[in-house]
C-alpha positions as CSV (number, residue, x, y, z in Angstrom):
1,X,-95.2,-42.9,92.4
2,X,-97.5,-43.3,89.4
3,X,-100.2,-41.5,91.4
4,X,-98.0,-38.5,92.0
5,X,-97.1,-38.3,88.3
6,X,-100.8,-38.3,87.4
7,X,-101.5,-35.5,89.9
8,X,-98.6,-33.6,88.5
9,X,-99.8,-33.9,84.9
10,X,-103.5,-33.6,85.6
11,X,-103.6,-29.7,85.4
12,X,-102.1,-29.7,81.9
13,X,-104.5,-32.4,80.7
14,X,-107.4,-30.5,82.2
15,X,-106.3,-27.2,80.6
16,X,-105.9,-28.9,77.2
17,X,-109.3,-30.6,77.5
18,X,-111.0,-27.4,78.6
19,X,-109.6,-25.4,75.6
20,X,-110.9,-28.2,73.2
21,X,-114.3,-28.1,74.9
22,X,-114.4,-24.3,74.9
23,X,-113.6,-24.1,71.2
24,X,-116.7,-26.1,70.2
25,X,-115.6,-27.1,66.7
26,X,-112.3,-28.4,65.3
27,X,-109.9,-25.8,63.8
28,X,-108.2,-26.3,60.5
29,X,-104.9,-24.8,59.3
30,X,-105.2,-21.7,57.2
31,X,-104.9,-23.7,53.9
32,X,-104.2,-20.6,51.8
33,X,-107.1,-18.6,53.3
34,X,-106.3,-15.0,54.0
35,X,-108.0,-12.1,55.7
36,X,-107.8,-8.4,54.9
37,X,-107.8,-6.1,57.8
38,X,-107.3,-2.3,57.3
39,X,-106.0,-2.9,53.8
40,X,-103.4,-5.4,54.9
41,X,-103.7,-9.1,54.0
42,X,-102.7,-11.8,56.5
43,X,-102.6,-15.6,56.0
44,X,-104.6,-17.4,58.6
45,X,-102.7,-19.9,60.8
46,X,-105.9,-21.7,61.7
47,X,-109.6,-21.1,61.7
48,X,-113.1,-22.5,62.2
49,X,-116.7,-21.3,61.9
50,X,-116.3,-19.3,65.1
51,X,-113.1,-17.5,64.5
52,X,-109.5,-17.4,63.3
53,X,-105.8,-17.0,64.3
54,X,-103.2,-14.9,62.6
55,X,-99.4,-15.2,63.2
56,X,-97.4,-12.2,62.1
57,X,-100.1,-9.6,62.7
58,X,-98.7,-6.0,62.3
59,X,-101.8,-3.9,63.1
60,X,-102.9,-2.0,66.2
61,X,-106.0,-4.0,67.3
62,X,-106.4,-4.7,71.0
63,X,-108.4,-7.3,72.9
64,X,-112.2,-6.6,72.9
65,X,-111.9,-4.3,69.9
66,X,-114.4,-4.9,67.1
67,X,-113.3,-4.7,63.5
68,X,-114.4,-5.4,60.0
69,X,-112.5,-7.7,57.8
70,X,-112.7,-9.6,54.5
71,X,-112.1,-13.3,54.4
72,X,-110.5,-14.5,51.2
73,X,-111.0,-18.1,50.4
74,X,-109.2,-19.6,47.4
75,X,-111.5,-21.6,45.2
76,X,-109.8,-23.1,42.2
77,X,-108.3,-20.3,40.2
78,X,-110.3,-17.6,41.8
79,X,-110.8,-16.1,45.3
80,X,-114.2,-15.7,47.0
81,X,-114.5,-12.8,49.4
82,X,-116.8,-12.7,52.5
83,X,-117.2,-9.5,54.5
84,X,-117.3,-10.2,58.3
85,X,-117.3,-8.4,61.6
86,X,-115.1,-9.8,64.4
87,X,-113.8,-9.0,67.9
88,X,-110.2,-9.5,69.1
89,X,-110.1,-12.3,71.8
90,X,-106.3,-12.7,71.9
91,X,-103.5,-10.3,71.1
92,X,-100.0,-11.5,72.1
93,X,-97.1,-10.0,70.3
94,X,-97.7,-10.7,66.6
95,X,-100.4,-13.3,67.2
96,X,-104.0,-12.2,66.9
97,X,-107.1,-14.4,67.7
98,X,-110.5,-13.2,66.7
99,X,-114.1,-14.4,67.1
100,X,-116.6,-13.8,64.3
101,X,-119.5,-11.5,65.3
102,X,-121.2,-11.7,61.9
103,X,-120.6,-14.3,59.3
104,X,-123.0,-14.7,56.3
105,X,-124.6,-18.1,56.0
106,X,-122.7,-18.7,52.8
107,X,-119.4,-18.0,54.5
108,X,-120.2,-20.2,57.4
109,X,-121.1,-23.1,55.1
110,X,-117.8,-22.6,53.1
111,X,-115.8,-22.6,56.4
112,X,-117.6,-25.6,57.8
113,X,-117.0,-27.6,54.5
114,X,-113.3,-26.7,54.5
115,X,-112.7,-27.5,58.2
116,X,-114.5,-30.9,57.8
117,X,-112.3,-31.7,54.8
118,X,-109.2,-30.7,56.7
119,X,-110.1,-32.9,59.7
């Protein structure tokens, strides 16, 4: 009986493990970080040095589409902006997932520091 239960649950475990392995680095919640795409500002639901996720996206981007954006990281009483290029890797209703194509070394360091602090 226990063996059948393990077999039944194994595909879910494998899928969860493969997504963690595929991601490569831990994601952090948005933590007040926003991104500006086509003059609209969206809060990030999570992010890491490889990409980000937005819930509540209202634009017209589609999977595999490249775009430019500005990451806006709150730092004390100011906001630091980093220009970036990305590609849509997931678009499901109002959820948009993107992978960075270009990220300046300063932006990457800032993201790594924030994700380490969050995890």
